[in-house]
C-alpha positions as CSV (number, residue, x, y, z in Angstrom):
1,M,0.0,0.0,0.0
2,R,1.4,3.4,-1.0
3,V,2.2,6.0,1.6
4,I,-0.2,8.9,2.0
5,R,0.6,11.6,4.6
6,E,-1.6,14.5,5.8
7,I,0.0,17.9,6.4
8,E,-1.3,21.4,6.9
9,V,-0.6,24.0,4.2
10,G,-2.0,27.5,4.4
11,G,-4.4,26.4,7.1
12,E,-5.8,23.6,4.9
13,K,-5.3,19.8,5.2
14,V,-3.4,18.4,2.2
15,L,-2.7,14.8,1.4
16,V,0.7,14.0,0.0
17,K,0.9,10.7,-1.9
18,E,3.6,8.4,-2.9
19,M,3.5,8.2,-6.7
20,T,3.0,4.9,-8.3
21,L,5.5,3.8,-11.0
22,A,2.9,4.5,-13.7
23,E,2.3,8.0,-12.3
24,L,6.0,8.6,-12.2
25,R,6.5,7.5,-15.8
26,A,3.6,9.7,-17.0
27,W,5.0,12.7,-15.0
28,L,8.5,12.3,-16.4
29,A,7.2,12.0,-20.0
30,E,5.1,15.1,-19.5
31,A,8.0,17.0,-17.9
32,A,10.3,16.1,-20.8
33,S,7.8,17.6,-23.3
34,R,7.6,21.0,-21.7
35,L,8.9,23.7,-24.0
36,T,8.4,26.8,-21.9
37,V,10.0,27.9,-18.7
38,D,8.0,29.9,-16.1
39,L,10.4,31.4,-13.5
40,V,7.8,31.3,-10.7
41,D,7.3,27.6,-11.5
42,E,11.1,27.2,-10.8
43,V,10.9,28.4,-7.2
44,F,11.6,24.9,-5.9
45,A,13.8,23.7,-8.8
46,D,16.7,23.3,-6.3
47,Q,14.4,20.7,-4.6
48,D,13.9,18.9,-7.9
49,I,10.2,19.9,-8.2
50,L,8.3,22.6,-10.1
51,V,5.4,24.4,-8.5
52,S,3.2,23.0,-11.3
53,D,4.1,19.5,-10.3
54,I,2.9,19.8,-6.7
55,P,-0.7,18.8,-7.5
56,L,0.5,15.5,-9.0
57,F,2.1,14.6,-5.7
58,S,-0.8,15.8,-3.5
59,D,-4.6,16.5,-3.5
60,L,-3.9,20.2,-3.6
61,K,-5.4,21.9,-6.7
62,A,-3.2,24.0,-8.9
63,D,-5.4,27.0,-8.4
64,S,-4.9,26.8,-4.6
65,L,-1.2,27.3,-4.9
66,K,-1.4,30.8,-6.4
67,D,-2.3,32.5,-3.1
68,L,0.4,30.7,-1.0
69,A,3.9,32.1,-0.3
70,P,6.9,29.9,-0.9
71,S,7.4,29.6,2.9
72,E,3.9,28.1,3.1
73,I,4.7,25.6,0.3
74,E,8.1,24.5,1.6
75,P,6.7,22.0,4.1
76,L,4.6,20.5,1.3
77,V,7.7,20.2,-0.9
78,S,9.6,18.6,2.0
79,A,6.7,16.1,2.6
80,I,6.6,15.3,-1.2
81,R,10.3,14.6,-1.2
82,E,10.1,12.5,2.0
83,V,7.1,10.4,0.8
84,N,8.8,9.9,-2.6
85,S,12.4,9.7,-1.3
86,R,13.4,6.7,-3.5
87,F,12.4,8.5,-6.6
88,F,14.2,11.8,-5.7
89,V,17.4,9.9,-4.9
90,I,17.4,8.3,-8.3
91,W,16.3,11.6,-10.0
92,R,19.3,13.4,-8.4
93,R,21.7,10.7,-9.4
94,R,20.5,10.7,-13.0
95,L,20.5,14.4,-13.2
96,A,24.1,14.5,-11.9
97,A,25.2,11.9,-14.4
98,A,23.4,13.8,-17.3
99,T,25.0,17.1,-16.4
100,A,28.5,15.5,-16.1
101,L,28.4,14.2,-19.7
102,P,30.7,16.1,-22.1
103,E,29.0,18.2,-24.6
104,A,28.4,16.7,-28.0
105,A,30.8,17.7,-30.8
106,P,29.4,20.1,-33.2
107,I,28.0,18.6,-36.4
108,S,29.4,19.9,-39.6
109,L,27.2,19.7,-42.6
110,P,28.5,19.4,-46.1
111,A,28.4,22.6,-48.2
112,L,25.7,22.8,-50.8
């Protein structure tokens, strides 16, 4: 049975859930397809999570986040990371490996 933890965020009870493998795969596929960057969405990027991802890990609606300050969201992000700790360890390891790869050599195209 997956872990579900209740915490308080902005005076409301929020359920934080451990993601299933299928949910994690779907989340990663969706994250890989994002083309735009929203700087506000990146407030917790150092914690390996975007603000827009928080509803996927909890029962909090995306619309509810807009009126919360980062300090109010921090405990929620911590709970998400704790409940999904195995995933975030692997995520951090893979991210470190990906950023350590040497840059690809430039491709030279033949002249036309």
